[in-house]
N, C-alpha and C positions, 0 to 999 in steps of 0.2 A: 579341770583345774582344781588344786587343793583349796579347801575352805580356809577361813580365817583362823579357826581353832587349830587346824593342822599346822598352819604356818607358825602360830605362836608356840605350839608344842615343839616344833622343830627348833625354834630359836632358843627355847628354854633348855632343850637337850644339848644344843651346841654350847651354851654358856656353862652348863654343868660339866660337860666334857672338858672344856678349857680349864675350869677350876680344878678338876681332878688331875689333869695331865700337865700342870705347870712344871717346867723343868727349872732347876736352879743350879748354881755353880757348886754348892755343897754336895748335892746328890751326885753330880758328875764326878766330883773329887773322890767320893766314897767308892763309886764304881771303878774308877781307874786304880785306886789303891788296892782294892780287893782283887782286881784282875792281875795286877802286877805281883801282888803277894802270892796268888795262886800259881803264877808262872814260875816264880822263884822257887817255891816249895816243890813244885813238880819237877823242876830241873835238878834240885838238890836230892830228892828222894826217888826220882824216876817213877813216881806214882801219880798218874793223871787225876786221881780222885781229889787231890788237894785243889786243883784248878776248878773242878766242878763245885766243890764245897764253898770256896771263896767267891766264886761268881754268884752262886745262889745267895750267899750271905750278903754280898754287895747289893744285889737286887732287892733284898729284904730291907736292909738298913738305909738304902738310898730313898726309900719311901718315907722315912721319918723326918728329915729336915724340910721345912717349908719357909718361904719368904713372902711376907706381905709388904707392899709398898707403903710409903709414909701416909698416904690418904686412904688406905684400905684397912678393913678389919675382917679377919677370917672367922667364919662360923664353924665350930668344931662339934661333930657328933660322935658319940661313943656308942657303938652298936645301935645307932639310930636315935639316941637320946642326946638332947642338947646339953653340952657341958660348959660352954662359954665362948668368949671371943678371944682371939689371939692376934698379935701384931700391934704395931708395925715392926718390921725387921725380921730377924731369924727366930724361928721357934720350932719345937719338935713335937711330933705326935707319935703314938704307938701304931706301927704299920698294920694295916688291914683291920684293926680294931677301931681306931679313930679315923674319921674322914673329914674332909673339908667340903661342906655342902655348897658354900658360895663365898665369894669375896665381896664385901659391901664397900662400894665407893662412897666416901663421905665428902667429896668435893661438891661444889655447886654445879648442878647439871641443867642444861638447857634442853627443853623439849618443845618442838613446834607442833601445833595442832590447828585444826581448821574446822569450820562449820560451813558446809556447802549447801546452797539452795535452802537456807533456813528461813522460815517466815517470821517476820516481826509481828508485834501485836496489831499493827494496821495492815497485815497480810501483804507485805512487800518481801519478795525473795531476795536475800543478800548472801554473799560469800564473805566470810570473815576469817582472816589468818591472824594467829597470835603466837606468842612465845612465852613459855612458862619457865621460870627460874626457881629451882627447888633443890633441896638437899636432905640427906638422911641424918637425923639427929639422934635416932635410937636404932642401932644396928640389930639389936636383938628382936625388936618388934618387926623390923623390915624383913627379917629372915623367918620369923615364926608366925606372924599374924596374917600374911598375905602370900599367895603363891609366887607372883612375879610383881614386885613392888613398882618397877619402872613402867611396865605395861599398865598396871592399875592406875598409876598417876596420870598416864596419858589418856586413858579412857575417862577418868574422872574429870579431867580438864575439858575434854571434848563435850561430854554430856552437860557439864556445867555451863559451857559457853552456849550450847543450844538452848538450855533452859532460860538463861538470861536474855538471849535474843528474842525468844518467844514472848517474854514479858515486857519488852521495851519497844517503843515506837521508833520509826526510822529517824525522825528528827532528833530524838534523845540519843539514839545510837551514834549519830554523826557529830553531835555537839558535846555530849557528855562522856567522852572516852575515859577520862580520869575516874569518874564515878563508877562506870561500868567495870573498869579494870580493878578498882578496889573491891567492888562487890564480888567479882569473879574470884579474886584472890581469897577473900574470906570464905567463899563457898567451897573452893577446892581444898583449902587448908582444913576446914572442918571435916571433910571426907577423908583426907589423907593423914591427919594427926594420929588416929588409932594404928596406923601402919608404921609409925616412927618417922614420918616424912613431914617436913615443914616447907611451906611455899614462901619464897622471899618476895617475888613480884610477878606480875603478869603484864605483858605489853601487847597491845593490839597493833599489828603491823599494817594491815590493809583491810578496807571495807569496800567491796565491789557491789554495785547496784546495777540493775538492767540499764542498757543504753537509752531506751525510750524514756525511762524515768529520769535519767540524767538530763535529757533535753527539757523535760517538763520542769525540773527543779531549776535549771538555768533560766528559763523564762520567768518562773516565779521570783527568782532572785532579782532579775532585771526589773520586773514590775515593782518589787519592794523598794529597790533603789530609786526608781522614778517617783514613787509615792513619797519617799523621804525627802527628795529634792523639792517637790512641790510644797510639802509642808514647811520646809525651811524657807522657801521663797515667800510663802504666805506670811510666816512669822516676821520676815524682814519688812514686808509691806506694812504690817501692823505697827512695827516699831517706827518706820519712817513717818507714817501718818500721825503717830503720837508726837513725834518731834515737831512736825509741821504745826500741829495743834498748839503745842507749847510756844512755838515761835510766833504764831498769830496772836497769842495772848500778849506777847512782849510788844508787838507792833501796834496793838489795838489803841493804846493811849499814848502813843509816841509817834506822831506823823513824821517828824523829822527823821527818825531812824528808818521809817518805812521808805521815805524819799531817798535817803542815802543808799538803802539796799537796792531800790529800783535803779538808781544811777549806776550802781556797781554792776547790776545785771546787764544794763545797756552797754556799759563800757566793755565788759567781757565779751559781749556778742559782736561789738563793732570793731574791736581791735584786730580781729583776724582779717587778713587781706582778702578783699572781694566779698566780705560779709554784707548781708542785707537784712535789715530788721524792720518790720512794719509795726508801728506803734499808733494806737488811736490818738486823735488830736486832743480829745479831752484829757487824756493822760498827760500829754505834753504840756497843756495849759495848766493843769492842776499842779504839776511838779515844777513848772517854770524851766523846762528843758529846751525851749526853743533855741536859745543861743548855743547851748551845748551840742544839740543835734546839727545846727548849722555849721558849727566849727568842725564837727566830725565829717559832715559831707564835703566841706571845703578841703579838708585834709585828704579825703579819698580822691577828690578831683586832682589835687596837686600831685599825689603819688601816681595817678593814672597818666598825667601829662609828662611826668618825669620818666616814665617807663612806657613809651608808646608801643602798641602792638604792631609788629611788622606785618605788612600786607604783601601779598604775592602780586607780581607784575601781571598786567592784563595784556595779552598778546593782541 
């Protein structure tokens, strides 16, 4: 199988071939006019040499007009020397003396890259997928300072991602995506700025960790939630105890209020149907609740008599 260098070389050659062999309507028009003119002169003079001359002239001059799209800049070389950028729109070059080495795309370009089985600072293997948004801000540098600026940006992004993952723990990687994205953007931007490329943003799409570690992290999260719940419950108990302490201070020098509170507690307990409450006799005597409890018992007996429980017949 071919190596990575051979694949990249083939891609560069294909891009260069497409840049050189771009056809446009002006070149086609020149070829057609030259061909028709040669046919007419040949028919008029009965000399086929005119056809050959005009066809060759058409082939020569059809190499002159070039068209660059609105978002493109064409890098022009004259006998191998850089002469400038052309475009957008229609422009002319001197055939076979001036050539177009590459068309630089100045739009925002998205490049996906990944770091597979990369160890974090706490030796956890992770797979990270990210997307890079970048653009060429200086077409001259992109053409002259680096061999293949698009591939160079891709490699810089991948190596930068591996570098940051190796310096970051797993917990920071999962919780601090925004910080890592900003750090990765600054790192890639510093490497690509000399090539005339600026990075607009980096977005991490997915972080994949081993399944066994996912289970352990799930158990850890569950234990952490249970710990938090117990802490909250303990804090609630402390607050309740503090409130009871303050209430006890209020009742300490006010026995009437304490008796009223006790009567209210008994009432709340006895008003439910079928409720039964056992109260020490000394409490009843100290509070003077004998009559109240007797009335409550009489009321329950009255309600029981009014609603007798049906009994099943005995055969």
